[in-house]
C-alpha positions in Angstrom: 7.8 -39.2 -31.7 5.7 -40.6 -34.4 2.5 -40.8 -32.1 2.4 -37.1 -31.7 3.0 -36.5 -35.4 0.0 -39.0 -36.3 -1.6 -37.0 -33.9 -1.5 -33.6 -35.3 -2.0 -34.8 -39.0 -4.6 -36.6 -37.9 -6.6 -33.4 -36.9 -4.9 -31.0 -39.5 -6.6 -33.4 -43.3 -5.9 -29.9 -45.3 -1.6 -29.7 -44.1 0.0 -29.2 -47.4 3.5 -28.9 -46.1 5.3 -30.8 -43.9 8.6 -31.5 -42.7 10.2 -34.1 -41.1 13.9 -33.6 -41.4 17.0 -35.2 -39.7 14.3 -36.9 -37.5 16.2 -40.2 -36.4 13.6 -41.5 -33.9 10.0 -41.7 -36.1 9.1 -44.5 -37.2 7.2 -45.2 -40.4 4.2 -44.8 -38.1 4.7 -40.8 -38.9 4.7 -42.1 -42.3 2.0 -43.8 -42.0 0.3 -41.0 -40.7 0.4 -38.5 -43.2 0.1 -41.1 -46.2 -3.7 -41.9 -44.3 -4.4 -37.9 -43.5 -2.5 -36.3 -45.9 -4.6 -36.4 -49.4 -3.9 -32.8 -50.2 0.2 -32.5 -49.0 1.9 -30.8 -52.1 5.2 -30.8 -50.4 7.0 -33.5 -48.2 10.7 -33.6 -46.6 11.5 -36.3 -44.8 15.5 -35.6 -44.9 17.7 -38.1 -43.8 14.1 -40.1 -42.7 14.6 -43.8 -42.3 11.5 -45.2 -43.5 10.9 -48.5 -45.0 10.3 -48.6 -49.0 6.9 -50.2 -48.8 5.8 -47.5 -46.3 7.1 -44.4 -49.0 5.2 -46.6 -52.1 2.0 -45.6 -49.0 2.5 -42.5 -48.9 3.1 -41.6 -52.5 0.1 -43.4 -53.7 -2.0 -41.9 -51.2 -0.7 -38.2 -51.6 -1.1 -37.3 -55.8 -1.1 -33.8 -55.4 2.8 -33.5 -54.6 4.7 -31.5 -56.0 8.1 -30.8 -54.0 9.0 -34.0 -52.5 12.5 -34.4 -50.4 14.2 -38.2 -49.6 17.4 -37.6 -49.6 19.8 -39.4 -47.8 17.2 -42.5 -47.0 18.7 -45.2 -47.8 15.9 -47.5 -48.7 14.3 -45.5 -51.2 14.5 -47.3 -54.3 14.1 -47.1 -57.4 10.3 -48.3 -57.7 9.6 -45.0 -55.3 10.9 -43.2 -57.7 8.9 -44.4 -60.9 5.5 -44.2 -58.5 6.1 -40.7 -57.7 6.2 -40.4 -61.4 3.1 -42.6 -62.5 1.0 -41.3 -58.9 2.4 -37.7 -59.0 1.8 -36.2 -62.3 2.3 -32.4 -60.8 5.6 -32.9 -59.5 7.9 -29.7 -59.6 11.2 -30.7 -57.7 12.6 -34.0 -56.3 15.7 -34.7 -54.1 17.1 -37.7 -53.9 20.1 -37.4 -53.6 22.1 -39.5 -51.4 20.0 -42.3 -52.0 22.0 -45.0 -52.6 19.3 -47.6 -53.7 18.5 -45.3 -56.8 19.7 -46.9 -59.7 21.1 -44.5 -63.7 18.3 -46.7 -65.7 15.3 -44.9 -63.3 16.5 -41.9 -63.4 16.5 -41.7 -67.2 12.8 -43.8 -66.7 11.6 -41.3 -64.4 12.7 -38.2 -66.5 10.3 -39.7 -69.4 8.2 -40.2 -67.3 8.0 -37.0 -65.9 7.5 -33.8 -67.8 6.9 -31.3 -65.6 10.0 -31.7 -63.0 11.7 -28.2 -62.5 13.9 -29.2 -60.0 16.1 -32.9 -59.4 
C-alpha cells in the first residue's frame, strides 16, 4: 500500500490535501513520499498512523505550507515534532494531536507561544 501512495503523490505535485486515516499497513515510506513530492500540501491527516518520529519531522520540514494537521493517535509523535510544526509551518490553523502520549505539557506551552495563527488545537 505504501508504494501505491508514493506512486500517486509522485505524479500529483500540486496536492494540497492528503488524508490517510487508520491506515495501519502504511509504512514510513508513504509519509516520506509525501514529504518528498508534496511541497504544496496544506492539509495532512494521518490519524492513527504509525510513523517514526524522524519521518514525521522530515514531512513537517518539507511541507512548510501546512495549515491543518492531524497526527492524533500516533504514539511516535513527540515534543520535537510539535515544536517543529510551530517553527516551520507559519500558517497553521488547526492541529490535532489527541492521544499522542509522548507530547508533554511543556511542549504544548512552548507551541502555544510560537504559534499565533492557530484557530483549533
